[in-house]
VMD Tcl script that draws the C-alpha trace (Angstrom):
set ca {
  {-17.79 12.37 37.74}
  {-14.66 11.72 35.85}
  {-13.77 15.45 36.01}
  {-14.59 15.91 39.43}
  {-12.21 13.29 40.52}
  {-9.28 13.94 38.56}
  {-9.55 17.73 39.17}
  {-9.88 17.31 43.02}
  {-6.92 14.66 43.27}
  {-4.96 16.75 41.75}
  {-5.08 20.19 43.48}
  {-5.04 18.19 46.73}
  {-1.58 16.91 45.94}
  {-0.45 20.87 44.66}
  {-1.74 22.16 48.17}
  {0.19 18.94 50.00}
  {3.05 19.65 48.02}
  {3.36 23.02 48.65}
  {3.20 22.03 52.53}
  {5.93 19.61 51.89}
  {8.39 21.94 49.94}
  {7.49 25.22 51.26}
  {9.13 25.02 54.61}
  {12.33 23.74 53.49}
  {13.18 26.80 51.38}
  {12.74 29.04 54.58}
  {15.85 31.43 54.19}
  {18.05 31.39 57.33}
  {20.36 33.69 55.52}
  {17.61 36.48 55.70}
  {16.50 35.50 59.27}
  {20.37 36.29 60.37}
  {19.95 39.14 58.32}
  {17.58 40.72 59.87}
  {19.64 40.75 63.29}
  {22.71 42.66 61.61}
  {22.27 45.95 63.23}
  {21.73 44.34 66.51}
  {24.77 42.28 66.12}
  {27.21 44.80 64.90}
  {25.95 47.79 66.15}
  {28.35 48.26 69.25}
  {30.95 46.31 67.71}
  {32.20 48.57 65.21}
  {35.41 51.05 65.06}
  {34.18 54.55 66.82}
  {34.47 57.03 64.07}
  {36.03 60.41 65.35}
  {33.15 63.24 64.92}
  {33.06 66.84 65.96}
  {30.46 68.61 68.33}
  {28.13 70.06 64.94}
  {27.81 66.52 63.55}
  {24.31 66.12 63.04}
  {22.28 63.08 62.29}
  {18.50 63.42 59.88}
  {16.19 61.11 58.57}
  {14.94 61.98 54.93}
  {11.60 60.67 54.10}
  {10.87 60.20 50.35}
  {6.97 60.00 49.18}
  {5.88 57.62 46.85}
  {7.06 57.83 43.13}
  {5.35 56.24 39.69}
  {7.77 53.11 39.13}
  {6.66 50.28 41.02}
  {9.88 49.92 43.07}
  {9.02 53.38 44.13}
  {5.33 53.57 45.37}
  {6.24 52.50 48.82}
  {8.51 55.60 49.49}
  {12.12 55.55 50.86}
  {13.95 56.38 54.13}
  {17.53 57.19 54.13}
  {19.92 58.29 57.44}
  {22.35 61.20 56.77}
  {25.56 62.10 58.98}
  {25.81 65.75 58.13}
  {25.53 66.12 54.22}
  {26.29 62.22 53.23}
  {23.29 60.17 53.07}
  {23.49 56.22 53.46}
  {20.78 54.72 51.09}
  {19.83 50.98 52.01}
  {17.70 50.78 48.68}
  {20.26 49.92 45.73}
  {19.58 47.09 43.99}
  {23.40 45.01 43.98}
  {23.67 43.74 40.10}
  {27.00 41.51 40.70}
  {26.20 37.92 40.62}
  {23.00 36.22 39.33}
  {21.32 38.70 39.66}
  {18.00 37.62 37.41}
  {18.33 34.68 38.89}
  {18.49 35.58 42.50}
  {15.62 37.59 41.95}
  {13.43 34.82 40.30}
  {14.21 32.78 43.22}
  {13.84 35.41 46.23}
  {17.51 35.97 47.17}
  {17.09 40.10 46.46}
  {20.67 41.46 47.31}
  {20.43 45.10 47.82}
  {23.55 47.56 48.86}
  {24.34 50.34 50.97}
  {25.91 53.20 49.31}
  {27.01 56.47 50.58}
  {25.70 59.27 48.78}
  {25.04 63.46 48.97}
  {21.87 64.16 50.82}
  {21.09 67.27 49.12}
  {21.55 65.37 45.73}
  {19.40 62.65 46.80}
  {16.40 65.13 47.77}
  {17.09 67.10 44.37}
  {16.34 63.85 42.45}
  {13.34 63.13 44.54}
  {12.15 66.39 44.07}
  {12.57 66.34 40.26}
  {10.49 63.69 39.93}
  {7.73 65.19 42.23}
  {8.13 63.02 45.13}
  {7.25 64.38 48.40}
  {10.21 65.26 50.86}
  {10.30 65.92 54.45}
  {13.36 65.43 57.13}
  {13.88 65.08 60.64}
  {16.68 66.49 62.88}
  {17.85 64.49 65.64}
  {18.75 65.85 69.00}
  {21.18 62.85 69.90}
  {23.89 63.19 72.36}
  {27.46 63.10 71.44}
  {27.75 59.36 72.09}
  {24.66 58.22 70.60}
  {25.70 60.63 67.15}
  {29.49 58.86 67.33}
  {27.78 55.01 67.40}
  {25.26 55.84 64.50}
  {27.93 57.61 62.34}
  {30.47 54.84 62.96}
  {28.32 51.98 62.29}
  {27.07 53.74 58.77}
  {30.62 54.20 57.93}
  {31.33 50.03 59.26}
  {28.21 49.22 57.18}
  {29.28 51.14 53.92}
  {32.13 49.78 53.51}
  {32.35 47.40 50.41}
  {32.85 44.26 52.35}
  {29.98 45.12 54.61}
  {27.46 47.01 52.55}
  {25.53 44.06 50.99}
  {22.71 42.71 52.75}
  {19.60 40.23 52.02}
  {16.58 42.73 51.34}
  {13.04 41.71 52.26}
  {10.32 43.89 51.44}
  {8.71 42.99 55.05}
  {11.53 42.36 57.47}
  {14.73 44.04 55.81}
  {14.25 47.32 53.82}
  {15.33 50.42 53.48}
  {13.43 51.86 56.53}
  {13.69 48.87 58.93}
  {17.67 49.42 58.91}
  {17.25 53.15 59.96}
  {14.67 52.14 62.64}
  {16.72 49.31 63.91}
  {20.56 51.86 64.41}
  {17.85 54.43 65.78}
  {16.61 51.83 68.32}
  {19.82 50.86 69.27}
  {20.90 54.19 69.69}
  {17.92 54.82 72.08}
  {18.71 51.37 73.82}
  {15.74 49.53 72.71}
  {13.48 52.02 74.31}
  {11.64 52.99 70.58}
  {11.06 49.31 70.21}
  {9.51 48.92 73.62}
  {7.20 52.09 72.94}
  {6.40 50.83 69.41}
  {5.57 47.55 70.59}
  {3.01 48.80 73.40}
  {0.99 50.64 71.06}
  {-2.83 49.85 71.06}
  {-2.92 49.69 66.86}
  {-3.11 46.45 65.16}
  {-2.61 45.85 61.49}
  {-1.68 43.61 59.08}
  {1.02 44.04 56.27}
  {-1.63 43.50 53.57}
  {-3.96 46.32 55.01}
  {-0.76 48.51 55.06}
  {0.50 47.69 51.28}
  {-3.12 47.85 49.76}
  {-3.36 51.51 49.73}
  {-0.34 52.05 48.14}
  {-1.35 50.10 45.27}
  {-4.86 51.32 44.59}
  {-3.01 53.37 41.60}
  {-2.76 49.70 39.44}
  {-5.96 47.74 39.95}
  {-3.81 45.11 37.89}
  {-0.94 44.86 40.16}
  {-3.02 45.38 43.19}
  {-4.86 41.96 42.41}
  {-1.96 39.88 41.00}
  {0.19 40.59 43.94}
  {-2.92 39.99 46.49}
  {-3.14 36.99 44.74}
  {0.42 35.89 44.82}
  {0.90 36.60 48.60}
  {-0.38 34.00 51.10}
  {-1.71 34.34 54.66}
  {2.00 35.18 56.39}
  {1.06 39.03 55.26}
  {-2.38 38.50 56.93}
  {-0.79 38.06 60.81}
  {-1.28 40.96 62.98}
  {1.59 43.10 63.27}
  {2.44 45.78 66.15}
  {3.73 49.50 65.50}
  {7.20 48.39 65.67}
  {6.57 45.50 62.32}
  {4.64 48.43 60.63}
  {7.74 50.55 60.30}
  {8.72 48.64 57.24}
  {7.24 51.69 55.56}
  {9.23 54.87 55.57}
  {6.07 56.90 56.26}
  {5.00 55.12 58.99}
  {8.57 55.11 60.54}
  {8.85 59.02 59.93}
  {5.31 59.25 61.84}
  {6.05 57.04 64.72}
  {9.21 58.67 65.45}
  {7.20 61.78 65.74}
  {4.48 60.74 68.03}
  {7.53 58.52 70.03}
  {9.29 62.29 70.67}
  {5.98 63.44 71.91}
  {6.06 60.86 74.65}
  {9.59 61.71 75.82}
  {10.60 63.90 78.69}
  {13.57 64.92 76.72}
  {12.62 65.02 73.14}
  {15.23 63.79 70.30}
  {13.92 65.35 67.35}
  {15.60 69.20 66.96}
  {13.39 70.05 64.15}
  {11.19 68.73 61.51}
  {10.55 70.15 57.90}
  {9.15 69.58 54.70}
  {11.10 69.85 51.87}
  {9.00 68.91 49.04}
  {5.52 68.99 49.55}
  {2.65 66.53 47.53}
  {-0.23 64.51 48.73}
  {0.53 60.95 48.34}
  {-3.67 60.28 48.43}
  {-2.95 56.92 50.50}
  {-6.08 57.44 52.31}
  {-8.21 58.46 49.36}
  {-9.98 55.00 48.60}
  {-10.52 53.90 51.90}
  {-9.80 50.24 53.86}
  {-12.43 48.23 51.79}
  {-11.91 49.62 48.30}
  {-10.33 46.69 46.53}
  {-12.94 44.47 47.91}
  {-15.46 46.80 46.37}
  {-13.99 47.35 43.48}
  {-13.18 43.76 42.23}
  {-16.61 42.33 43.82}
  {-18.16 44.97 41.36}
  {-15.88 43.96 38.44}
  {-16.36 40.37 38.94}
  {-20.14 40.77 39.07}
  {-20.02 43.28 35.96}
  {-17.84 40.47 33.87}
  {-20.34 37.71 35.24}
  {-23.05 39.74 33.69}
  {-21.56 40.33 30.50}
  {-20.64 36.77 29.78}
  {-24.30 35.40 30.50}
  {-25.21 38.10 28.04}
  {-22.81 37.39 25.46}
  {-23.29 33.50 25.84}
  {-27.02 34.20 25.37}
  {-26.47 36.21 22.52}
  {-23.98 33.65 20.83}
  {-26.37 30.66 21.26}
  {-29.71 31.71 21.08}
  {-29.66 34.90 18.73}
  {-31.53 35.02 15.43}
  {-28.97 37.50 13.92}
  {-26.38 35.52 12.69}
  {-23.71 37.94 12.50}
  {-24.77 39.07 15.97}
  {-24.25 35.34 16.94}
  {-21.05 34.72 15.55}
  {-19.55 37.99 16.62}
  {-20.59 36.94 20.38}
  {-19.45 33.87 19.70}
  {-16.22 34.90 18.77}
  {-15.55 37.83 21.28}
  {-16.59 35.65 24.45}
  {-14.27 32.96 23.41}
  {-11.31 34.98 22.76}
  {-11.64 37.00 25.78}
  {-12.30 34.51 28.38}
  {-9.93 31.95 26.86}
  {-7.44 34.68 27.28}
  {-8.87 35.65 30.75}
  {-8.49 31.59 31.95}
  {-5.21 31.35 30.41}
  {-3.76 34.28 32.35}
  {-5.08 32.97 35.39}
  {-3.57 29.82 34.47}
  {-0.11 31.34 34.27}
  {-0.38 33.04 37.23}
  {-1.11 30.16 39.50}
  {2.04 28.15 37.96}
  {4.32 31.46 38.71}
  {2.33 30.85 42.52}
  {3.31 27.21 42.56}
  {6.95 28.02 41.41}
  {7.27 30.95 43.88}
  {6.06 28.52 46.60}
  {7.78 25.54 46.03}
  {11.15 26.48 44.81}
  {11.89 30.00 45.81}
  {12.75 32.00 49.05}
  {9.68 34.35 48.56}
  {8.18 33.05 51.85}
  {5.31 35.63 51.74}
  {4.15 33.05 48.97}
  {3.81 30.05 51.21}
  {0.79 28.03 51.80}
  {-1.49 30.32 49.81}
  {-4.81 29.11 49.90}
  {-5.75 30.79 46.57}
  {-4.30 27.72 44.78}
  {-7.39 25.85 45.70}
  {-9.70 27.88 43.36}
  {-7.50 29.41 40.77}
  {-5.02 26.51 39.59}
  {-3.33 25.13 36.47}
  {-6.44 23.08 35.53}
  {-8.24 26.41 34.35}
  {-6.59 25.43 31.20}
  {-9.22 23.31 30.55}
  {-11.53 26.07 30.45}
  {-9.11 28.34 28.70}
  {-9.02 25.53 25.30}
  {-12.37 24.75 25.64}
  {-13.34 28.80 24.95}
  {-10.77 28.46 22.14}
  {-12.53 25.59 20.39}
  {-16.21 27.32 21.04}
  {-15.00 30.07 18.56}
  {-15.52 27.62 16.27}
  {-19.14 27.19 16.91}
  {-18.35 23.79 19.15}
  {-21.18 23.65 21.11}
  {-19.99 20.65 23.38}
  {-17.30 22.26 24.58}
  {-19.67 24.20 26.58}
  {-20.96 21.09 28.21}
  {-17.32 20.94 29.44}
  {-16.66 24.27 30.72}
  {-19.96 24.16 32.26}
  {-19.02 21.09 34.00}
  {-15.45 22.49 35.20}
  {-17.07 25.57 36.26}
  {-19.35 23.64 38.76}
  {-16.36 22.20 40.29}
  {-14.54 25.29 40.71}
  {-17.56 27.22 42.32}
  {-17.81 24.11 44.48}
  {-13.90 25.04 45.48}
  {-14.38 28.76 45.75}
  {-16.93 28.50 48.42}
  {-15.28 25.84 50.43}
  {-12.14 28.12 50.28}
  {-14.69 30.96 51.68}
  {-15.83 28.73 54.55}
  {-12.68 27.01 55.70}
  {-11.93 30.27 57.95}
  {-14.80 29.32 59.77}
  {-13.68 25.75 60.43}
  {-10.21 26.98 61.53}
  {-9.31 30.19 61.70}
  {-5.52 30.00 62.58}
  {-4.98 27.56 59.91}
  {-7.09 28.70 56.78}
  {-7.51 32.34 57.30}
  {-5.96 34.55 54.47}
  {-7.61 38.20 53.79}
  {-8.31 37.07 50.17}
  {-12.19 38.02 49.51}
  {-11.31 40.70 46.83}
  {-9.80 37.44 44.83}
  {-12.53 35.55 45.76}
  {-15.20 37.72 44.75}
  {-13.41 38.78 41.74}
  {-14.01 35.29 40.39}
  {-16.69 33.38 41.81}
  {-19.66 35.08 39.76}
  {-17.99 34.23 36.64}
  {-17.83 30.49 37.62}
  {-21.17 30.53 38.66}
  {-22.61 32.03 35.54}
  {-20.55 29.19 33.72}
  {-21.43 26.44 35.66}
  {-25.04 27.08 36.55}
  {-26.41 29.31 33.77}
  {-25.61 28.20 30.50}
  {-26.80 24.70 30.66}
  {-30.30 26.73 29.95}
  {-28.87 28.11 26.78}
  {-27.34 24.70 25.96}
  {-30.27 22.55 26.63}
  {-32.33 25.31 23.93}
  {-29.99 24.50 21.16}
  {-29.95 20.69 21.83}
  {-33.78 20.91 21.81}
  {-33.83 22.94 18.80}
  {-31.33 20.69 16.88}
  {-33.88 17.32 17.79}
  {-36.73 19.40 16.66}
  {-35.32 20.30 13.31}
  {-34.11 16.65 12.92}
  {-37.45 15.06 13.40}
  {-38.95 18.04 11.08}
  {-36.46 16.80 8.46}
  {-37.36 12.89 9.00}
  {-41.19 13.51 8.86}
  {-41.52 13.64 5.17}
  {-39.49 10.51 4.76}
  {-41.60 8.79 7.55}
  {-44.65 9.84 5.47}
  {-43.23 8.50 2.36}
  {-42.27 5.20 3.91}
  {-45.87 4.91 5.43}
  {-47.50 5.44 2.01}
  {-45.35 3.02 0.46}
  {-46.38 0.61 3.26}
  {-50.19 0.80 2.75}
  {-49.41 0.27 -1.60}
  {-47.92 -2.67 -0.67}
  {-50.81 -4.00 1.61}
  {-53.17 -2.86 -0.91}
  {-51.83 -4.91 -3.64}
  {-50.36 -8.08 -1.68}
  {-53.85 -9.99 -2.42}
  {-53.42 -9.57 -6.07}
  {-50.32 -11.41 -5.89}
  {-49.98 -14.88 -7.55}
}
mol new
graphics top color blue
foreach p $ca { graphics top sphere $p radius 0.5 }
foreach p [lrange $ca 0 end-1] q [lrange $ca 1 end] { graphics top cylinder $p $q radius 0.2 }
display resetview
């Protein structure tokens, strides 16, 4: 009961503190930043162009480093590509990166060099050539030239709201007087940011789990095709579909420069949920078997190995979860990473898992009492996880977060630790009591014999 009260009170404090502090850190600069194209598009000095000036959009597919998983977009005026995807390393880069102020820079590079580098890394490359009128071409070229100047080139990057795909999207939309945005928002498809990014992260399940744990309900809101164009591939496909709806097409040609299948739909929408559910059940079953062997096995070597292996492994697992939850608290409370705010995952994976971690490390030395502590704390976490699972039914708008893969990756383990190892512990305690009783039997018999002798000799005392 003592553990339950302390844990519940501390968890409630964390959740309340998250709501109190997170809202005060919303980045107003970032909100203004997303309107930059709209605010300056028609206010720049017009650049002189000739009749042969062409606007193109290059779309580059996914790469191996994590920063290139989601692809890349770049608008070009003739052979000059304008790249919005360059880190700005001036100032306190690492500090700014940690607190969520991701400063990026627009640079002008040779389009063919950009495509050559992408091809060297075996990334898919395609290009749309636009058929804009002279005024549209002039406006786009003038804005890109203005935005690429040193004093105007740095901007506050946001993975979902302001990136290398959303800026070209906004520039094209302004050239079309907002018609592209109206069309995209009228499309019947509905998405969430999480659904869209998950298929890009299936190549590394550890990173997928970590990012899904850290990101909160803001990326589970329904978005339109317009917002979905934060991804370069969706921007490209949307422009092609939009072009089909026009009487006067805006696309002159489309070509694939380097073909590679990114296999984004290879695993399906619910792959991560299936994967982590199976993983969670497998870990739980292995834990049950090893715990049983570490307590009841008659083979001393197997017993010691099972105890040490399960203690070190689960000790490290819960230590990792503790560190992950501390990172989440820091991001929610002290940074501009708004996609982590109000994250309900903190209810059932939080810093107090360190209790289970340390208890397992102690159990490696054979301290059976630590399993009792693990059992009690795991029961609380099982309850908290089940509550989290049921909260959206109480209020979908307030508590909904698409975190089933996180829940089912950990819930089976909590249940095994909280509700099955009690049987094993009771067996050990019973065995110890029986052994103690057997050891005391000879002494009890000896005392009984002495008492009988004393009773017999008593009448002969003077």
